[in-house]
C-alpha positions in Angstrom: 54.0 178.6 137.2 56.4 179.0 134.2 54.7 181.8 132.3 54.5 185.3 133.6 54.8 189.0 132.7 57.5 189.8 133.2 58.4 186.9 135.5 56.8 183.5 136.2 56.1 182.1 139.6 59.3 180.1 139.4 61.4 183.1 138.5 59.8 185.3 141.1 60.4 182.8 143.8 64.0 182.5 142.9 64.5 186.2 143.2 62.7 186.4 146.5 65.1 183.8 147.8 68.1 185.9 146.6 66.6 188.8 148.6 66.4 186.7 151.7 62.6 186.3 151.9 61.8 183.4 154.3 59.9 180.3 153.1 57.2 181.1 155.7 56.3 184.3 154.0 52.7 184.2 152.7 53.7 184.9 149.0 56.5 182.3 149.1 54.4 179.7 150.8 51.7 180.2 148.2 54.2 179.8 145.3 55.7 176.7 146.8 52.3 175.1 147.3 51.6 175.9 143.6 54.7 174.2 142.5 54.1 171.2 144.7 50.6 170.9 143.3 52.2 170.6 139.8 54.5 167.7 140.8 53.5 164.4 139.3 54.0 160.9 140.7 56.4 160.1 137.8 58.9 162.8 139.0 58.0 165.3 136.3 56.5 168.8 136.9 53.9 170.2 134.6 54.6 173.9 134.7 51.5 174.9 132.7 48.3 173.1 131.9 49.2 172.1 128.3 53.0 172.4 128.4 55.4 169.6 127.6 57.3 168.3 130.6 60.9 168.9 129.6 63.8 168.2 132.0 64.7 171.9 132.0 61.1 172.9 133.2 61.1 170.3 135.9 64.6 171.3 137.1 63.8 175.0 137.1 60.8 174.3 139.4 62.6 171.8 141.6 65.6 174.0 142.2 63.3 176.6 143.7 61.9 174.0 146.1 65.4 173.0 147.1 66.5 176.6 147.7 63.6 177.0 150.1 64.6 173.9 152.1 62.5 171.2 150.5 65.3 169.0 149.3 64.0 166.0 151.2 60.4 166.5 150.2 59.0 163.3 148.6 58.1 165.3 145.4 61.7 166.4 145.1 63.1 163.0 145.7 60.9 161.7 142.9 62.2 164.4 140.6 65.8 163.4 141.4 65.0 159.7 140.7 63.4 160.7 137.4 66.5 162.7 136.4 68.7 159.6 136.7 66.2 157.6 134.7 66.3 160.2 131.9 70.1 160.8 131.5 70.9 161.3 127.8 73.0 158.8 126.0 75.9 161.2 125.7 75.6 162.4 129.3 73.6 165.3 130.8 70.0 165.9 130.0 68.2 166.8 126.7 64.9 168.4 126.0 62.9 167.1 123.0 62.7 170.4 121.3 63.3 171.4 117.7 63.0 175.1 117.2 66.4 175.2 115.6 65.9 172.3 113.4 67.5 168.8 113.6 71.1 169.4 112.6 73.7 167.1 114.2 74.6 169.8 116.8 71.0 169.5 118.2 71.2 165.8 119.1 73.5 166.1 122.1 72.5 167.1 125.7 71.1 170.6 126.4 73.7 172.6 128.3 71.0 174.7 129.9 68.9 171.8 131.0 72.0 170.0 132.3 73.0 173.1 134.3 69.5 173.4 135.8 69.5 169.7 136.8 72.9 169.9 138.4 71.6 172.9 140.4 69.1 170.5 141.9 71.5 167.7 142.4 74.1 169.9 144.2 71.8 169.9 147.3 72.7 166.3 147.9 76.2 166.1 149.5 76.7 162.5 148.2 76.0 163.6 144.7 78.5 166.5 144.9 81.2 163.9 145.3 80.0 162.5 142.0 78.7 159.3 140.4 78.9 158.3 136.7 75.8 160.3 135.7 76.8 163.4 137.6 80.4 163.2 136.3 79.2 162.8 132.8 76.9 165.8 133.2 79.7 168.0 134.5 81.8 166.9 131.5 79.0 168.0 129.2 79.3 171.6 130.5 83.1 171.5 130.6 83.2 170.3 127.0 80.8 173.1 126.1 83.2 175.7 127.6 85.9 174.3 125.3 83.8 174.2 122.2 81.6 177.3 122.8 79.5 176.2 119.8 75.7 176.4 119.8 74.8 173.0 121.2 71.6 171.0 121.9 68.1 171.6 120.7 68.1 175.1 122.3 71.4 176.1 120.6 73.0 177.3 123.8 76.4 178.8 122.8 79.1 180.6 124.7 79.7 184.1 123.5 79.6 187.7 124.6 76.2 187.4 126.4 77.1 184.3 128.2 80.5 185.8 129.4 78.9 188.9 130.8 78.3 188.0 134.5 74.5 188.1 135.0 72.5 188.2 138.2 70.1 186.9 139.4 70.5 183.4 138.0 67.7 183.2 135.5 69.4 181.6 132.5 72.5 179.9 131.1 75.3 182.3 132.0 78.9 182.4 133.2 78.2 183.3 136.8 75.5 180.7 137.2 77.6 178.1 135.4 80.6 178.6 137.7 78.4 178.8 140.8 76.7 175.4 140.1 79.8 173.6 139.0 81.8 174.8 142.0 79.8 172.3 144.1 81.1 169.3 142.2 84.6 167.8 142.7 84.7 166.6 139.1 84.6 170.3 138.0 86.8 171.9 140.6 89.9 169.9 139.5 89.4 170.7 135.8 91.4 173.4 134.0 88.4 174.4 132.0 86.5 175.3 135.1 89.5 177.2 136.4 89.6 179.1 133.1 85.9 180.1 133.5 86.5 181.1 137.1 89.3 183.4 136.0 86.9 185.1 133.5 84.3 185.5 136.3 86.9 187.1 138.5 86.9 190.0 136.1 83.5 190.9 137.5 84.9 191.7 140.9 85.6 195.2 142.1 88.6 196.3 144.2 86.7 195.2 147.4 86.0 191.7 146.1 82.4 192.3 145.4 80.6 191.0 142.3 79.5 193.8 139.9 76.9 192.3 137.5 77.6 193.0 133.8 74.1 192.1 132.8 70.6 191.5 134.2 67.1 191.0 132.9 65.9 194.2 131.4 62.7 194.1 133.6 65.0 194.4 136.6 66.8 197.6 135.5 65.4 199.7 138.3 66.2 197.3 141.2 69.3 198.0 143.3 70.1 194.3 144.1 71.2 193.6 140.6 71.9 197.0 139.1 74.2 196.8 136.1 77.6 198.1 136.9 77.0 198.4 140.6 78.2 196.0 143.4 75.5 193.5 144.4 75.3 192.2 147.9 73.3 189.0 147.0 75.5 188.3 144.0 78.6 188.7 146.3 77.1 186.2 148.7 76.9 183.7 145.8 80.6 184.5 145.0 81.4 183.8 148.6 79.8 180.3 148.3 82.0 179.7 145.2 85.1 180.6 147.1 84.0 178.4 150.1 83.5 175.4 147.7 87.0 175.9 146.3 88.6 176.1 149.7 86.5 173.3 151.3 
């Protein structure tokens, strides 16, 4: 469910949700059932037969289930419980991954994994208000905004690519980062979040619509995320951000 050409089952389901395809659609139902079949009793999700079960993989699969209304499904509840068991010592979540070596910058939390996990946790209204683990995870991402340095085992940094508002939400990017953090009180009151929000506002056109600055190259012929053109689904996500700030 994680590997595909050009998109995995997880990625395809996320895009179908952005396009408004209902959970009862045959293709969506089949994809959801496939993800549920990969859920383990210990709260992890095995996204491929021999793949490791990193927090980022589990979170990417679980966020799709949440988007299609399965937040209260027992499998998702087990995932959330597991997340809180696996919080990294410095806050957030970390994948045991060493492609970029084992320098000191790799021992902290993974910004990408932390963002994906928070994207799952945001569906619980009680967690949006925060607890120690959630607040620490939010702080990991806010600190990363300030440092911008390649951090964690996947070396996520904040540079030109990150700052180009990308849609749909497939990877660690400014638009996705602001969207997820806008659900959490701890982030909304922070000047670093407000600074990121101000950068994202640069992707708005004169009518207040989001104009993606980047998208996956395999999506270049699709109107809903055309580079340099207003995107209705992306603008709906922007409207959610504004509602969170005003709520």
